[in-house]
C-alpha positions in Angstrom: -305.2 -1.3 -106.8 -304.9 2.2 -108.3 -301.3 2.5 -107.1 -300.4 -0.8 -108.8 -302.0 0.4 -112.0 -300.1 3.7 -111.9 -296.9 1.7 -111.4 -297.7 -0.4 -114.4 -298.2 2.7 -116.5 -294.8 3.9 -115.4 -293.1 0.7 -116.5 -294.8 0.9 -119.9 -293.9 4.5 -120.2 -290.2 3.8 -119.6 -290.2 1.0 -122.1 -291.3 3.4 -124.9 -288.1 5.5 -124.6 -285.3 5.0 -127.1 -282.9 6.9 -124.9 -283.2 7.8 -121.2 -280.8 10.4 -119.7 -280.9 10.6 -115.9 -278.9 12.3 -113.1 -280.2 9.8 -110.6 -277.7 7.5 -108.9 -280.0 4.6 -108.1 -280.9 1.6 -110.3 -284.7 2.1 -110.3 -285.1 2.8 -114.0 -282.9 -0.1 -115.3 -284.5 -2.4 -112.7 -288.0 -1.5 -114.0 -287.0 -1.9 -117.7 -285.4 -5.3 -117.0 -288.7 -6.4 -115.3 -290.8 -5.1 -118.1 -288.7 -6.4 -121.0 -287.3 -9.5 -119.5 -283.6 -8.4 -120.0 -281.4 -5.7 -118.8 -281.1 -2.5 -120.9 -277.8 -1.1 -122.0 -276.5 1.3 -119.3 -273.8 3.9 -119.8 -272.3 5.6 -116.8 -270.7 9.0 -116.8 -269.0 9.8 -120.2 -269.2 6.1 -121.3 -271.3 5.7 -124.4 -271.2 9.3 -125.5 -268.0 8.7 -127.4 -269.2 5.4 -128.9 -271.4 4.4 -131.8 -274.2 2.9 -129.7 -277.3 1.0 -130.8 -279.5 4.0 -130.4 -282.3 2.0 -128.8 -283.3 1.1 -125.2 -280.3 2.9 -123.7 -279.8 4.6 -120.4 -277.2 7.3 -119.8 -276.5 7.9 -116.1 -274.6 11.2 -116.5 -274.0 11.8 -112.8 -272.8 8.2 -112.1 -274.3 5.2 -110.5 -274.4 3.5 -107.1 -272.9 0.5 -108.8 -269.7 2.5 -109.4 -269.2 4.8 -106.4 -266.2 6.5 -108.0 -268.4 7.7 -110.9 -270.7 9.7 -108.6 -270.9 13.5 -109.3 -271.3 14.9 -105.8 -268.6 17.3 -104.8 -267.8 20.7 -106.3 -264.8 19.2 -108.0 -266.9 16.5 -109.5 -269.3 19.1 -110.9 -266.4 21.1 -112.4 -265.2 18.0 -114.2 -268.7 17.2 -115.4 -269.1 20.8 -116.8 -266.0 20.1 -118.9 -267.8 17.2 -120.7 -271.4 18.5 -120.7 -270.9 19.8 -124.3 -270.7 16.2 -125.5 -273.8 15.3 -123.6 -275.7 18.2 -125.0 -274.6 17.3 -128.5 -276.0 13.8 -128.1 -279.3 15.1 -126.8 -279.6 17.6 -129.6 -279.2 14.9 -132.2 -281.9 12.9 -130.5 -284.2 15.9 -130.5 -284.0 16.1 -134.3 -285.7 12.7 -134.6 -287.9 12.3 -131.4 -289.5 14.5 -128.8 -287.8 14.8 -125.4 -289.7 14.8 -122.1 -288.2 16.5 -119.1 -289.3 14.8 -115.8 -288.1 16.2 -112.5 -286.4 19.2 -114.2 -287.6 22.7 -115.0 -286.5 25.7 -117.0 -284.9 27.0 -113.9 -282.1 24.4 -114.4 -279.1 26.2 -116.1 -278.1 23.1 -118.0 -281.6 22.5 -119.4 -282.0 26.1 -120.4 -278.6 26.1 -122.3 -279.4 22.9 -124.1 -282.9 24.0 -125.2 -281.7 27.4 -126.2 -279.1 25.9 -128.4 -281.7 23.6 -130.0 -284.2 26.4 -130.6 -281.5 28.6 -132.2 -280.4 25.9 -134.7 -283.8 24.1 -135.3 -284.3 23.7 -139.0 -287.5 25.6 -139.3 -289.4 28.4 -137.7 -292.8 26.8 -136.9 -293.2 27.3 -133.2 -295.7 24.5 -133.0 -293.2 22.0 -134.4 -290.6 23.1 -131.9 -293.1 22.9 -129.0 -294.0 19.4 -130.0 -290.3 18.4 -129.7 -289.8 19.9 -126.2 -292.1 18.7 -123.4 -291.6 19.8 -119.8 -293.6 18.3 -117.0 -294.0 20.9 -114.3 -295.0 19.6 -110.9 -298.0 21.7 -109.7 -299.0 20.8 -106.1 -302.7 20.1 -105.5 -303.4 20.2 -109.2 -304.9 16.8 -110.2 -305.8 18.0 -113.7 -303.4 17.8 -116.6 -303.0 21.3 -118.1 -301.3 21.5 -121.4 -300.1 24.9 -122.8 -297.5 26.1 -125.2 -295.1 28.5 -123.4 -292.2 30.7 -124.3 -289.2 31.2 -122.1 -287.4 34.4 -123.0 -283.6 34.1 -123.2 -281.9 37.6 -123.3 -278.7 36.3 -124.9 -280.1 33.7 -127.3 -283.3 32.6 -129.1 -286.3 32.2 -126.9 -287.4 28.6 -126.0 -290.8 27.5 -127.2 -292.0 24.4 -125.4 -295.1 22.4 -124.3 -295.7 22.6 -120.6 -297.7 19.9 -118.8 -298.7 21.1 -115.3 -300.0 18.6 -112.8 -299.2 16.7 -109.6 -300.7 13.6 -111.1 -298.3 12.0 -113.6 -300.5 8.8 -114.2 -302.4 10.3 -117.2 -299.0 11.2 -118.8 -297.7 7.7 -118.3 -301.0 6.2 -119.5 -301.1 8.1 -122.8 -297.5 7.5 -123.7 -298.0 3.8 -122.8 -300.6 3.6 -125.5 -298.2 4.5 -128.3 -297.8 1.5 -130.6 -294.8 1.7 -132.9 -295.1 -2.0 -133.7 -291.8 -3.0 -132.1 -290.5 -1.6 -128.8 -287.0 -0.1 -128.6 -286.0 -3.0 -126.3 -287.1 -5.6 -128.9 -285.3 -3.7 -131.7 -282.1 -3.9 -129.7 -282.6 -7.5 -128.8 -283.4 -8.9 -132.2 -280.9 -6.7 -134.1 -278.3 -8.3 -131.8 -279.6 -11.8 -132.7 -279.4 -11.1 -136.5 -275.8 -9.9 -136.0 -275.0 -13.1 -134.1 -276.5 -15.2 -136.8 -274.5 -13.5 -139.5 -271.2 -13.6 -137.6 -271.7 -17.3 -136.7 -272.5 -18.2 -140.3 -269.5 -16.2 -141.6 -267.2 -18.0 -139.1 -268.4 -21.4 -140.4 -268.2 -20.4 -144.0 -272.0 -20.7 -144.5 -273.0 -17.1 -144.8 -274.3 -17.4 -148.4 -276.3 -20.5 -147.5 -278.0 -19.1 -144.4 -281.5 -17.8 -144.5 -283.9 -16.9 -141.6 -286.9 -19.1 -141.9 -290.3 -18.4 -140.3 -289.3 -19.2 -136.8 -290.5 -17.1 -133.9 -287.7 -14.8 -132.9 -287.5 -16.2 -129.4 -287.0 -19.7 -131.0 -284.3 -18.3 -133.3 -282.3 -17.2 -130.3 -282.3 -20.7 -128.8 -281.4 -22.2 -132.2 -278.4 -19.9 -132.5 -277.3 -20.8 -128.9 -277.5 -24.5 -129.9 -275.5 -24.0 -133.1 -278.4 -24.6 -135.4 -278.8 -22.4 -138.4 -282.1 -21.6 -140.1 -282.5 -22.6 -143.7 
């Protein structure tokens, strides 16, 4: 029973994210989000999506490829060399995201060269000098074997050639409390719902424009799920 509860927390935790960037090849994350939200999230593989004007909500970027596209996998030394040539674009996308929302590193540490470079750049250009504000933006979950407690501390990683990195460290081997607390965040509308219903409104406008009825179309007090079926059936709300 406890394992099922922890699993449920993980599903809710994933559904709170506006953007997920992963180096995993498998489809675990998108499968869980599809199960939680009832529809598949937008998945970008490799460089795809980083060049585009995306929705900015409920998106997964699989930067090392996906098992669904074997040719996209970053495995060999040559693959990693090609990846290094495009990592600046990935870093830029993450840095923009950091300006608006915190970023949580799971399964990574500040021994990872790419992570250190990214956070060092962010710290050096952060618009402000309040270390608490910076630490609230950068959260690193450090796996600490046999530590069932959740120890939260503000740490500083010294960088000889750049500005030091100030971040929040969560040390534990038990991730369930992290998933649980983030699952309780209530922003009113989840990222998945924002993406779904913004798409519905766009379809409604495009459909009305194509039929020359854009000025006459209003959205009545229908449930949004019913609105989707009405659009599919060619019915406009008035």
